[in-house]
N, C-alpha and C positions, 0 to 999 in steps of 0.2 A: 158431455163435453164442456158445458159451461163451468162446472166446478173444476175440471181439469185446467181450463184456460185461466181461470182466476187463480188457481194454485200456482201455475207457472209464473204469473206476474208477481205473486208474493215471494216465490223462491228467488226471482231475479232481484228483488229488493232486500233479500236476506231475512225475510220474515218467515222463518222456517216453522215455528210452532203454529202460526195461523194457517200456513199452507198445509201442514200435516192434518190439522183439524178438518179442513175442507176435503182433503183427499180421502179421509176415513169415511166420509159420507158418500163418496162417489161410488158408482157401480164398479164391480171388479173387472179390470181389464189390464192389459200389458202396460199401458201408459201410466196407470195409477201406481202400480208397484215400482215402475222405473223411477217415477218422481219421488215416491217415498224412499227409495234407495238413495237418490240424490240428497235428500234431506239428511238422512243418516250419515251419508258420506261427509257432508259439510259439518256435521256434529262430531266427526272423527270416530263414529261407531262403525268400524269397517266390517265387523262380524255380522251385524244386522244388515248392513248394506249389501253384503254378498247374498244373504238369504233372500232379500227382496228382489235383487236382480235375477236370481235364479227363478223366483216365482213369476216374475215378469216374462222371462224367456220360456217358461213352461206354458204360459198362455199364448205367447207368440214367439216362436223360435227364430223368426227372421226379422224381428224389429231392429232396425239399424241403430236407433238411439240407445237401446239397451245393450246391444252387442258392443257398441263403442264404450259405453260406460263400464260395463263389466270387464272388457278387455283392458281398459285404462286402470281399473282397480287391481286386476290380476298382475299387471305390469308393475304397479307400485309395490305389490307384495312379493315381487321377484319370482312370480310364477310365470316365467317367460313363455314356455311352450303353450300353456293353455291360453295365455293372453294372445299369442300369435294366432291360435286356432279360432278364437272368437272374432278377432279383428278381420281375419281373412274371410269370414262368413258375411261380412257387411257388403251389401249389394252396391250401394252408392258410396264409394269411398271418397272422402275429401282429403285435403292436405294434412289435416290433423291425424287421420288414420295412417297415412303413409309415413308421417313423421315418427309415430310410435313404432311402426313396423321397421323403420330404418334404425331406430334405437335398439330394438331387440336384436336385429341382425348384426349390427356393428359391434355390439357389446357381448354377444353370446355365440354367434354362428358365422355368417358370411359377410365379410367386409364389403365385397363387391356387390352383393345383393342389397346390403344396407345403403350403399351409395346410390344404387338404382332407385330405391324407395325415396331417398332424400331428393333425388333429381325430380321425381314425379311430384313430390310434395312442394318443391320449389316452384314448379310450373303452375301449381294450383293455388298457392298461398296468396292471400290478399296484402301481405306486407313483406318488406325486404329481409326480415330476420331469418326466414327459412333459407333464402339464397346465401346469406352470410354463413349459416350453419353448414350448408352444402360445401361452400368453398373451404371452410375450415376442415371439414371431413376429408376433402380431396387432398389437402396439404398433409394431413395426418397419415392417410392410408395409401397414398399413391406410391407405387414402386417403380423405379426406373429400370424396368426389365422389359425387353422386347420379345413378344411372342408372335410367331407366324403360324396361322392355322391353314393347312394345305389340304385341298380336297378337289376331287374331280367334279365337273359339272353334273348337276342333277342328283348328287349324293350328299348335299350339304344340310339336309333336314336336321340331322342329329347334332351337328356341330354349331349351328347358328346360335341357339340359346346360350351355350357355353361361351362362345366368342363374345356375345353381347354383354353377358354378365362380367366377364373378366376385363372387358374394355374399360370398366369404371375405375380400375386400379392399376392396369398395366398398359403399356404402349403396344397395341395389337394391330395385326393385319389379317384379314381373311382373304385368302387367294383361292378362288374357285376357277380352276383352269387345267387344261391338259397341255399347255405350252411349257416346254422344258425350260426355256430361258427365264420365263416369268416365275416359275416355281423355284428355280435355282437362285434367282436374285433375292426372292423373299427369304429363302432358307439362309443365305449368306448374311442377310441383314439381321436375322433374329438371334437372340440369346437362347430361346427355347423354341423348338420346332414341334408342332403338334400335327402328326400325320393321321388324318381321319380315314380309316380303313387301311388294312394291310394289303393294298393293291398296287397298281402301276405307279402311283405317286410315291409310295413308300420305297418301292424298288428303285425308282429313278433317283430319289434324293439320297438314299444310303449308298448308292453306287457312283454318284456324280458330284457330290458336295463334300467339301472338307468339313467334317463334323467335330473336329477337335475343339474342346472348350465349349461345346454346345450340349444342351440337354435335349434329347429327342424322345418324344412320346408317340407311340403308335397304338391307336385304338382299333382293335379287330372286332367286327360285328358278326362274323360267322361264315358267310359264304366263301370268304377268301381261302379258308383252310381246305376247301375242296378243289382248289386250282393249284397250278404249279408255281404261282408267283411267290408265295412265302419262302420257297427254296432259294429264290434269287435275292431276297432281302438280307442285308447284313445285320442280323439281329443282335450281335454283341454290342452294337452302338445304341441300342434302344431300350427305353422303358416301355414295357408292353402290358396292356390290359385289354380285356375283351368284354363284349356284350353277348 
């Protein structure tokens, strides 16, 4: 460990050749090859960097430092899916990990999930720059669309993660209730109505709310098709999908 610690100090000073010389004398372990990879990265030798990070992870597949460094490298190489996979394996994620995850999501996959990661990064970051990045992303991706998620009590398990993620870019409300007036008020407020389960709530909303100029989504989970309720729902008004 003495050689490793001495090499780290040299790397921090930018004395890469001296650090590499020390590390080559050190006993083989994950940290040794991670640091050798960092040296090659700083020399812009990315092909060798990748080989060394892979060697490090072969010795210790759960080393957080190497997982971050390799994920960072893969992201730079536009290998976003693999970068995401390695970063997600990090046990102790800090703000920098969530920042890169946010970049990957907003640039390639889910804007809402990207904003979620930026929000976490902002709460952990030691400086205000991450908060500024978050606010800029909110202004860029926010959509002035109102979505009401309607669900009966005790049946909200599946809808909560969707509601939470979409809340980062839409104006959302989650109504967990069997009160008709409460459900009707939320449905009238919304531009998009998400009916979780094709049950009594879907029946009530489609038969008691003016749904003109609204988009209505109904997610069926399975048990509903074995009841008489689907026959009472006005399906012509809905976009339907099932689990």
